[in-house]
C-alpha positions, 0 to 999 in steps of 0.5 A: 798122730804121733806123739812127735808130732803133738809136741812140735805142732801144738802149745808154746812149747817145743822139744828140740832134743830128743824127739820121740822115737829118737834112737840114741847111741854113747855119742849122744850123751855121757855114759857114767856109772852105767847109764846114758846122761843126756841134755833134753832141750826144750824151746819155750818162752822164759816165763813158764813152769815146764817139768821133765820126769817131774823135775822144774826146769829152768830157761836160758835164753828161751831155751830149757835144759834138763839132764836126765839119765837113761837106764835101758833099751827104751826108756819114757821122757815125761814133759809137762807144764800146768796145762799139757803132759807129753811122754817121749819113748827114747831108745839107747843103743848100748852097741851100736856107737863106733860101729859100721857096714858095707851095704851092697844094693842090686846084686845079681850077676855074681849069682848068674855067674856062680850058676853059669860055673856050677861045673866048674866052681867049687866054691861060691867064693871062685866067683871074683865079686864075691871073693873079692868081698870075702877078701875085704872080710878076711882082711878087716873083719868087714860084715857085707850084707847083699840086697838081691834082686830076682831076675836079670837078662836070661836068669833068675834065682831059681836057677841057682844051685843048692849044692853050696848051701853049706858053704853060705850057711858058714858065712852067716857071721858076716854076710846077709842077704836080703830081697831087694827088688824084682828087678833093676827096671823100672825105677822106683819100682814100689814108689806106687805099689801095692802091698800085693805085688810087694808080697809076690816079689819079697816072697820069690826073692827070700823063698830062693835065698832059703833054698840055695844059701839058708835062712841063717843069711836072712836080716831085718833090716833092708833097703827097697830098690830105690828107697821108695815105697808107700806107707801101705807098702811099707807096712806090708814089708814090717808084717813080712818081718822087716824091722829096719829100712835104710835110706838116704833121708834128704831132698834134691830139687824140694824132693825126698831122695830114698826116704820112702813114705816119710813127710818133710819134718820126718826126712829132715830129722833123720837126715841128722840122725843114724836111727829113729823109729816111726812109733805109729809103724813100728819101723826103723829107719837107717840113715846111710851115710856115705854111697862110695861109688858116687865118690871118687877115690881121693874123696872117700877118706876126707868124706869118712873123716869129715863123718867122724867129727860130725856129732849126728852121724859118728856113731854107726856108719852106713857105707852103700855101693852098687853092684854093677860098677865092679863088672867091665862090661857095664857102661859106668863100670869104675875100675877102682871099685875094688879100691874105693872099698877097701880104702873105706874099710881100711879107713874105719878099721884104723879110726876105731869102727868095728864091723856090725849089723844093723840088726846087731845095734838096734834091737833089744 
């Protein structure tokens, strides 16, 4: 049982904010004199003597508040009364506010195209999809993270030539390639998969990325296909070097969606945060804020505006889309695919958001 579970399920008081594992950015408080000042909020009857970091605090309408200053990446908050003493560990992410990233799932077709045109493409950016993404980067500085399948019909990553490796490596400042799944079907392939299956598929994808593109393009953050994996599966991902997993973290018809192994309380909490660390597994979960292919073109800017004015989500914007919608032959082709990405990147740039990978912001 984690400190968070104990704090929120026993005793006469409940910590409302922050909770154990919260990863805070500058919008969660006020930065003054090199410290992030935040308000600890505790729900409790008004007749208790509660101390935060050794200082007694007074109640107001059955809630207790204490201002504390976070000094470093990792911070311990002590909360106690006459009978209990608990510790929360929270994090100050000094470089996470006003940042954004574009993450794209289900990638394989653009690699198949490059392999098929190895004799005519002088550059990986002769591929229309990758060339377009570089145009977005060149225009707005956008950092792009591509989560890869190992195989699709008639192609797998072993067929990718390594002749472009130097060019791939030269893009490492703005482009990432990581493991996503073996292939597109079946849905939710790792929902019940054991660690051995996950390791097998991870190694297939990752070994090939290193061979044809270089280890420089790997990243300790990824999105598993459908964002579903068992606790044991996620432990295996952590053993394989992943420290962060992105997901939706909400419920549809009372069923968790793209939420890995997390329980209802954890999912509800993450749905209102940018990042949260599960200390029991040493894994950081990252909230996807907008799935661009699920939005109409005229909905993108209003959706981003709402995020900007949402105190819980405006710090780091995680934007996501899927590769397939780029292609006219796909049954669900979106002819405004490019326009959607350009609109999101343009909005981010004009609203003070700088490109960043989560891995550049959430680790010490």
